[in-house]
C-alpha positions in Angstrom: -10.7 9.6 -13.6 -13.4 9.9 -11.0 -14.0 7.6 -8.1 -15.4 7.6 -4.6 -14.0 7.4 -1.1 -15.6 4.8 1.2 -15.1 4.0 4.9 -14.5 0.5 6.1 -14.6 -0.8 9.7 -14.0 -4.3 10.9 -13.4 -6.3 14.0 -10.0 -8.0 14.4 -9.8 -11.2 16.3 -13.6 -11.6 16.3 -13.2 -15.4 16.9 -11.5 -14.7 20.3 -12.9 -13.5 23.6 -14.4 -10.0 23.5 -11.5 -8.6 25.6 -9.1 -9.3 22.6 -11.3 -7.6 20.0 -9.9 -4.5 18.2 -11.9 -2.4 15.9 -10.0 -1.2 12.8 -11.1 1.4 10.3 -9.7 2.8 7.1 -10.7 5.1 4.4 -10.2 3.6 0.9 -10.7 4.5 -2.7 -13.4 2.5 -4.3 -11.2 1.3 -7.2 -13.8 -1.0 -8.8 -16.0 2.0 -9.7 -13.7 4.5 -11.4 -14.9 6.3 -14.5 -13.4 8.6 -17.0 -14.6 12.0 -18.1 -17.2 10.4 -20.4 -18.6 8.2 -17.7 -17.0 5.1 -19.2 -15.2 2.6 -16.9 -11.6 3.8 -16.5 -8.8 1.6 -17.7 -5.5 1.0 -15.9 -2.5 -1.1 -16.7 -3.0 -4.7 -15.7 0.1 -5.0 -13.5 0.0 -2.8 -10.5 2.9 -4.3 -8.5 6.0 -6.4 -9.0 5.3 -10.0 -10.1 7.9 -11.5 -7.6 6.4 -9.8 -4.5 4.8 -12.9 -2.9 7.6 -15.2 -3.9 10.2 -12.9 -2.4 8.3 -12.7 0.9 8.2 -16.5 1.1 11.9 -16.7 0.3 12.7 -14.3 3.1 10.5 -16.3 5.5 12.6 -19.3 4.6 15.9 -17.5 5.1 14.8 -16.1 8.4 14.4 -19.7 9.7 17.8 -20.8 8.8 20.5 -21.1 11.5 22.1 -17.8 12.2 19.3 -15.7 10.8 16.2 -14.0 12.2 13.2 -12.3 10.5 10.2 -10.2 11.1 7.0 -9.3 9.3 5.7 -5.8 9.8 3.4 -3.3 8.2 4.6 0.1 7.3 2.3 2.6 9.0 -0.1 4.1 6.5 2.1 2.5 3.8 0.3 3.5 0.6 -0.5 7.0 1.8 3.3 7.7 2.1 3.4 7.5 -1.8 2.2 10.2 -4.1 -0.3 9.3 -6.7 1.2 10.0 -10.1 0.1 9.7 -13.7 -3.3 10.7 -14.9 -5.3 12.8 -12.5 -7.8 11.0 -10.3 -10.6 12.9 -8.6 -12.5 11.6 -5.6 -16.0 12.2 -4.3 -16.0 12.5 -0.6 -18.8 11.0 1.6 -21.1 13.7 3.0 -19.9 13.2 6.5 -16.3 13.9 5.5 -16.9 17.2 3.8 -16.1 20.5 5.4 -19.2 22.5 6.6 -18.3 25.2 4.0 -19.1 22.7 1.3 -22.7 22.2 2.4 -24.0 24.1 -0.7 -22.3 21.8 -3.2 -23.8 18.7 -4.7 -21.3 15.9 -5.0 -18.1 17.9 -4.6 -14.8 16.3 -5.7 -11.1 16.7 -4.7 -8.0 15.7 -6.5 -6.5 12.5 -5.0 -2.9 13.2 -4.1 -1.8 10.1 -2.3 -1.8 6.4 -3.4 -4.9 5.6 -1.3 -5.6 1.9 -0.8 -8.1 0.6 -3.3 -6.8 2.7 -6.2 -5.8 0.2 -9.0 -2.2 1.6 -9.2 -1.7 2.3 -5.5 0.6 -0.8 -5.1 2.8 0.3 -7.9 3.3 3.8 -6.5 4.0 2.3 -3.0 6.5 0.0 -4.5 8.3 2.8 -6.3 8.3 5.0 -3.1 9.6 2.1 -1.0 12.4 1.4 -3.5 13.5 5.0 -3.4 13.5 5.0 0.4 15.5 1.8 0.6 18.1 2.9 -1.9 18.5 6.2 0.0 19.3 4.1 3.1 22.0 2.1 1.3 20.1 -0.9 0.1 20.7 -2.3 -3.4 18.2 -4.2 -5.5 18.8 -8.0 -5.6 19.3 -9.0 -9.2 16.2 -10.7 -10.8 14.0 -9.9 -7.7 12.2 -6.6 -8.3 10.8 -6.5 -4.8 13.9 -7.5 -2.8 16.8 -5.3 -1.5 20.0 -6.0 0.4 22.1 -3.9 2.7 25.4 -5.7 2.3 27.3 -3.7 5.0 24.6 -4.6 7.7 23.8 -8.0 6.2 20.1 -7.2 6.0 17.7 -8.3 3.2 14.2 -6.9 2.8 11.2 -7.0 0.5 8.3 -4.7 0.6 6.9 -6.7 3.6 9.7 -8.8 5.1 12.9 -8.3 6.9 15.6 -10.9 7.5 18.5 -10.2 9.9 21.5 -12.2 10.9 21.5 -13.2 14.6 25.3 -12.9 14.9 
């Protein structure tokens, strides 16, 4: 598979006063333009992440609001790039401004994509797998029938890939 890396930049809180603006940038894999070795559109499995992800997040939001509980939403820092990209090799074309000077003589050089960079059609799946391994290593166990939810019974904590619910007692 061959794809491109693109840079994105946006302004957060643009509807608020200028003093509250924050500029955020990220580098992403342009997952909608991935081709195979023959130049044909690359095909990936249709399901990239667990089907219950959004429902489990809403369920934990509800639990967090019940008496005796508390909750928090947070982003894992550079979440997807914590996970290794597995499966079929994916190669990326770097933008000219991101290439080392030593590459100046090459036309459209490529690098193997090692990390589950945001935008890759299967990045969510690899992040989910990485997250599960990390949670199990910390003593969490999967909640039956909820592929994205984990519980630490000793500490009475329940998490999904994006939510955390804690008892207030």
